[in-house]
C-alpha positions as YAML, in Angstrom:
chain: A
units: angstrom
residues:
- id: 1
  name: MET
  ca: [111.05, 88.73, 129.79]
- id: 2
  name: SER
  ca: [109.06, 87.40, 126.87]
- id: 3
  name: THR
  ca: [110.67, 86.78, 123.49]
- id: 4
  name: HIS
  ca: [107.97, 89.06, 122.08]
- id: 5
  name: ASP
  ca: [109.03, 92.15, 124.08]
- id: 6
  name: THR
  ca: [111.37, 93.27, 121.32]
- id: 7
  name: PRO
  ca: [110.18, 92.27, 117.88]
- id: 8
  name: ALA
  ca: [112.65, 90.79, 115.44]
- id: 9
  name: THR
  ca: [113.23, 92.69, 112.24]
- id: 10
  name: TYR
  ca: [113.29, 91.68, 108.62]
- id: 11
  name: ASN
  ca: [116.51, 91.70, 106.64]
- id: 12
  name: ARG
  ca: [117.11, 94.66, 104.35]
- id: 13
  name: ASP
  ca: [115.72, 93.05, 101.20]
- id: 14
  name: GLU
  ca: [112.58, 91.88, 103.01]
- id: 15
  name: ALA
  ca: [112.02, 95.32, 104.55]
- id: 16
  name: VAL
  ca: [112.42, 97.06, 101.19]
- id: 17
  name: ALA
  ca: [109.92, 94.70, 99.57]
- id: 18
  name: ILE
  ca: [107.39, 95.19, 102.38]
- id: 19
  name: ARG
  ca: [107.76, 98.98, 102.22]
- id: 20
  name: GLU
  ca: [107.21, 98.95, 98.46]
- id: 21
  name: ILE
  ca: [103.99, 96.96, 98.80]
- id: 22
  name: VAL
  ca: [102.68, 99.18, 101.61]
- id: 23
  name: LEU
  ca: [103.57, 102.40, 99.81]
- id: 24
  name: GLU
  ca: [101.81, 101.15, 96.68]
- id: 25
  name: GLY
  ca: [98.67, 100.51, 98.74]
- id: 26
  name: GLY
  ca: [98.97, 96.73, 98.60]
- id: 27
  name: SER
  ca: [98.43, 94.10, 101.26]
- id: 28
  name: PRO
  ca: [101.83, 92.82, 102.36]
- id: 29
  name: ILE
  ca: [102.48, 89.19, 103.25]
- id: 30
  name: CYS
  ca: [105.22, 88.13, 105.65]
- id: 31
  name: PRO
  ca: [108.18, 86.85, 103.63]
- id: 32
  name: ARG
  ca: [109.10, 84.50, 106.50]
- id: 33
  name: CYS
  ca: [105.81, 82.75, 107.25]
- id: 34
  name: ASP
  ca: [103.42, 83.80, 104.45]
- id: 35
  name: LYS
  ca: [100.85, 85.34, 106.83]
- id: 36
  name: PRO
  ca: [99.17, 88.71, 106.16]
- id: 37
  name: LEU
  ca: [100.99, 91.58, 107.85]
- id: 38
  name: THR
  ca: [99.26, 94.00, 110.21]
- id: 39
  name: LEU
  ca: [99.50, 97.71, 109.44]
- id: 40
  name: ARG
  ca: [99.24, 99.75, 112.63]
- id: 41
  name: THR
  ca: [97.75, 103.23, 112.73]
- id: 42
  name: PRO
  ca: [100.45, 105.84, 112.03]
- id: 43
  name: VAL
  ca: [101.67, 107.67, 115.13]
- id: 44
  name: ALA
  ca: [103.72, 110.80, 115.80]
- id: 45
  name: LEU
  ca: [107.27, 110.11, 116.90]
- id: 46
  name: ASP
  ca: [109.97, 112.77, 117.18]
- id: 47
  name: GLU
  ca: [108.16, 115.21, 114.88]
- id: 48
  name: MET
  ca: [107.44, 112.64, 112.17]
- id: 49
  name: MET
  ca: [104.76, 110.08, 111.55]
- id: 50
  name: VAL
  ca: [105.72, 106.41, 111.64]
- id: 51
  name: GLN
  ca: [103.76, 103.26, 110.92]
- id: 52
  name: GLU
  ca: [104.60, 99.80, 112.19]
- id: 53
  name: VAL
  ca: [104.01, 96.88, 109.87]
- id: 54
  name: SER
  ca: [104.22, 93.60, 111.74]
- id: 55
  name: CYS
  ca: [103.57, 89.90, 111.48]
- id: 56
  name: PRO
  ca: [101.18, 88.52, 114.11]
- id: 57
  name: MET
  ca: [102.63, 85.03, 113.62]
- id: 58
  name: CYS
  ca: [106.43, 85.43, 113.71]
- id: 59
  name: HIS
  ca: [106.45, 88.87, 115.42]
- id: 60
  name: ARG
  ca: [108.82, 90.52, 112.96]
- id: 61
  name: CYS
  ca: [108.26, 94.16, 112.09]
- id: 62
  name: VAL
  ca: [109.38, 97.06, 109.95]
- id: 63
  name: ILE
  ca: [108.78, 100.76, 110.58]
- id: 64
  name: ILE
  ca: [107.76, 103.07, 107.74]
- id: 65
  name: ARG
  ca: [108.42, 106.79, 108.20]
- id: 66
  name: GLU
  ca: [106.02, 109.49, 106.98]
- id: 67
  name: GLU
  ca: [108.48, 110.98, 104.50]
- id: 68
  name: GLU
  ca: [108.78, 107.60, 102.77]
- id: 69
  name: THR
  ca: [105.04, 107.68, 102.18]
- id: 70
  name: ARG
  ca: [104.99, 111.30, 101.05]
- id: 71
  name: SER
  ca: [107.89, 110.85, 98.65]
- id: 72
  name: ARG
  ca: [105.89, 108.19, 96.79]
- id: 73
  name: GLU
  ca: [102.74, 110.25, 96.29]
- id: 74
  name: PRO
  ca: [102.24, 111.44, 92.71]
- id: 75
  name: GLY
  ca: [103.28, 115.03, 92.19]
- id: 76
  name: VAL
  ca: [105.28, 115.22, 95.42]
- id: 77
  name: GLU
  ca: [109.03, 115.39, 95.17]
- id: 78
  name: GLY
  ca: [110.96, 113.67, 97.91]
...
């Protein structure tokens, strides 16, 4: 089994910061290795849309759920 089979996660503070940048439309940088993060295409999972944001260098990732994105859109209460 490869060490890359199950990606490591970011700690809570790192994940919150990454989510904020993504939800604001920014280009997130990995807080661990300073490389640009990859935003995967959103996919349907258990009746919701999710998007993986991952680091191609250190293989850490965070998942952003659709309702997190919708709750940040202007004029939409969440």
